[in-house]
ZATOR-807911 format. One record per residue (C-alpha): residue in three letters; x negated, y, z. Coordinates in steps of 0.1 Angstrom, whole numbers, padded with zeros to 4 digits, always signed. Each point is the difference from the previous one (the first is absolute). Layout:
BEGIN
ALAXYZ
...
END
This chain:
BEGIN
MET+0648-0547-0217
THR-0016-0029+0019
LYS+0019-0012+0030
LYS-0018-0003+0033
ASN+0013-0034+0010
LYS-0018-0012+0030
ASN-0019+0011+0031
CYS-0036-0011-0001
VAL-0030-0005+0023
TRP-0032+0015-0014
ILE-0032-0017+0014
THR-0035+0013-0008
GLY-0031-0021+0002
ALA+0022-0031-0008
SER-0026-0020-0019
SER-0016-0016+0031
GLY+0001-0003+0038
ILE+0028+0016+0020
GLY+0015+0017-0031
ARG+0003-0032-0020
SER+0016-0019+0030
THR+0023+0029+0006
ALA+0012+0000-0037
MET+0007-0037+0003
GLU+0019+0003+0032
PHE+0022+0028-0012
ALA+0007-0019-0032
ARG+0010-0030+0021
VAL+0027+0020+0019
GLY+0015+0012-0032
CYS-0015+0035-0004
LYS-0010+0015-0033
VAL-0037+0005+0003
ILE-0023+0023-0020
ALA-0035-0012+0005
SER-0029+0023-0007
SER-0038-0003+0000
ARG-0030+0009-0020
ARG-0006-0037-0007
ILE+0024-0011-0026
HIS-0013-0036+0000
GLY+0009-0003+0037
LEU+0036+0013-0007
GLU+0004-0025-0028
LYS-0012-0028+0024
LEU+0025+0012+0025
ASN+0029-0004-0024
SER-0014-0034-0012
ASP+0001-0013+0036
LEU+0035+0015+0006
LYS+0013-0017-0032
LYS-0005-0033+0017
GLU+0027+0012+0025
LYS+0022+0014-0029
LEU-0008+0035+0012
LYS-0018+0029-0015
VAL-0011+0036+0006
GLU-0002+0029-0024
VAL-0037+0007-0006
MET-0010+0037-0002
PRO-0038+0006-0001
CYS-0010+0031+0020
ASN-0032+0015+0014
VAL+0013+0020+0030
ALA-0032+0020+0002
SER+0011+0017-0033
SER+0028+0025+0008
SER+0009+0002-0037
ASN+0003-0038-0002
VAL+0023+0000+0030
VAL+0022+0027-0016
GLN+0003-0021-0031
VAL+0008-0032+0018
VAL+0027+0016+0023
LYS+0016+0015-0031
LYS+0001-0034-0016
ILE+0014-0018+0030
THR+0027+0026+0007
ALA+0012+0000-0036
THR+0018-0033+0007
ASN-0002-0005+0038
LYS+0005+0017+0033
ILE-0031-0002+0022
ASN+0016-0010+0033
CYS-0033-0010+0017
LEU-0036+0009-0006
ILE-0027-0022+0015
ASN-0034+0017+0000
ASN-0024-0030+0001
ALA-0027+0009-0025
GLY-0033+0004+0017
ILE-0037-0007-0001
SER-0027-0004+0027
ILE-0036+0008+0005
PHE-0018-0015+0030
LYS-0032+0021+0004
TYR-0015+0024+0025
ALA+0010+0036-0008
GLU-0036+0009-0010
ASP+0000-0027-0027
ASN+0033+0009-0017
SER-0005+0014-0035
ILE+0020+0031-0011
GLN+0018-0022-0025
GLU+0009-0026+0026
ILE+0014+0028+0022
LYS+0021+0014-0029
ASP+0012-0034-0010
VAL+0013-0010+0035
ILE+0016+0034+0007
ASN+0015+0003-0034
THR+0016-0034+0001
ASN+0009-0005+0036
LEU+0011+0035+0010
MET+0006+0021-0031
GLY+0015-0029-0020
SER+0026-0005+0027
ILE+0007+0037+0002
PHE+0004+0001-0038
THR+0026-0028+0000
ILE+0019+0015+0029
LYS+0000+0034-0017
GLN+0016-0015-0031
VAL+0026-0022+0015
LEU+0013+0025+0026
PRO+0022+0021-0024
TYR+0017-0032-0012
MET+0006-0013+0035
ILE+0013+0034+0011
LYS+0024+0001-0030
ASN+0011-0036+0007
GLY+0008+0007+0036
GLY-0027-0019+0017
GLY-0027-0027-0003
THR-0029-0017+0018
ILE-0037+0007-0002
ILE-0022-0027+0015
ASN-0038+0007+0002
VAL-0024-0029+0006
LEU-0027+0016+0021
SER-0024-0018+0024
VAL-0009-0003+0037
ALA-0029+0022-0011
ALA+0025+0029+0001
GLU+0001-0003+0038
LYS-0032-0019+0010
ILE-0036+0007-0009
PHE-0021-0025-0018
GLU-0036+0006-0010
ARG-0009-0001-0037
SER+0034+0011-0011
SER-0001+0038+0003
ILE+0014+0008-0034
TYR+0026-0027+0001
THR+0011+0012+0035
ALA+0002+0036-0013
SER+0023-0010-0028
LYS+0023-0020+0023
MET+0000+0026+0028
GLY+0007+0027-0026
LEU+0030-0019-0014
LEU+0013-0007+0035
GLY+0000+0037+0008
TYR+0015+0010-0033
THR+0029-0026+0003
LYS+0007+0009+0036
VAL+0007+0036-0011
LEU+0019-0012-0031
ARG+0023-0021+0022
GLU+0012+0030+0019
GLU+0005+0020-0032
VAL+0021-0027-0018
ARG+0022-0013+0028
LYS+0028+0024-0011
TYR+0000-0017-0034
ASN+0005-0035+0015
ILE-0035-0010-0011
ARG-0019-0024+0023
VAL-0037+0002+0003
ILE-0016-0031+0015
ASN-0037-0007+0006
ILE-0013-0035+0004
LEU-0035-0004+0016
PRO-0012-0035-0006
GLY-0031-0015+0016
ALA-0023-0025-0017
THR+0018-0016-0029
GLU-0015-0024-0024
THR-0002+0020-0032
PRO-0026+0009-0026
MET-0007+0032+0018
TRP-0022-0020+0023
PRO-0034-0012-0013
ALA+0001-0037-0010
GLU-0025-0010+0027
VAL+0022+0015+0027
ARG+0031-0017-0013
ASN-0018-0033-0002
LYS-0012+0003+0036
LYS+0030+0017+0016
SER+0031-0010-0020
GLY+0013-0021+0029
GLU+0001+0031+0021
MET+0018+0021-0026
MET+0037+0005-0008
LYS+0012-0011-0034
PRO+0014+0025-0026
GLU+0034-0017+0002
ASP+0001+0008+0037
ILE+0000+0037-0008
ALA+0022-0004-0030
GLN+0028-0017+0020
LEU-0002+0028+0026
LEU+0004+0026-0028
VAL+0031-0017-0013
TRP+0015-0003+0034
ILE-0006+0037+0007
TYR+0015+0010-0033
LEU+0032-0020+0006
GLN+0007+0017+0034
LYS+0028+0024+0003
ARG-0007+0033-0018
ASN+0006+0020+0032
VAL-0029-0019+0017
VAL-0036+0012-0006
PRO-0028-0022+0015
GLU-0025+0029-0003
GLU-0034-0017+0006
ILE-0005-0037+0003
THR-0034-0014+0009
ILE-0005-0037-0007
ARG-0031-0020+0009
PRO-0011-0037-0001
ILE+0005-0018+0033
GLN-0039+0000+0005
GLY-0001+0038-0003
ASP-0023+0021-0021
ILE-0029-0012-0020
ASN-0032+0021+0002
GLU-0022-0006-0030
END
């Protein structure tokens, strides 16, 4: 029988942006990191860059929009590890007026941002309950609490996950499971169109800013739950 030898942090959407920086920051503080993404090349590049610091993460490709894929990945992770922390970061964005969204675009955003996070939570919960606790951190958006035009589907996915996880938090307190939501404002990641990043990057936070916050939150005492944290650039929101 394989021995489960170490607690791990499972991060989705780890091939770029906030997820990539988060994987690097957790590795730097000595955590065992399972890094997932649909883009294998990005995960390989992540490890290549960490190798320069004599660090590494365990690469585990996963499409969170596929419930069957999530089931397979969680089984593989838990065969040799205890998932002590899940960071739901995988997400996509579509910046269009509601009338212009295609049915496929709607499905893609909801299935990845909302359903994908629900799928991962659903699969890790039994293990966290069995292990006596854990931490679930969801990377949402200020769009979950403030309205921006041309982001109706993205907003629906983030507001939906905010509502789901608020209920979840109350249900799992008795199991010593912390449910924490981070609502970042404008952050310089590939989710923004290139022309916006080129024009507004100086007014945006960097992925490592969010990553360092996530590590700090995770390392707090287990009897402390910072339920929702909104973080914005000093200049405030960007309307594009």
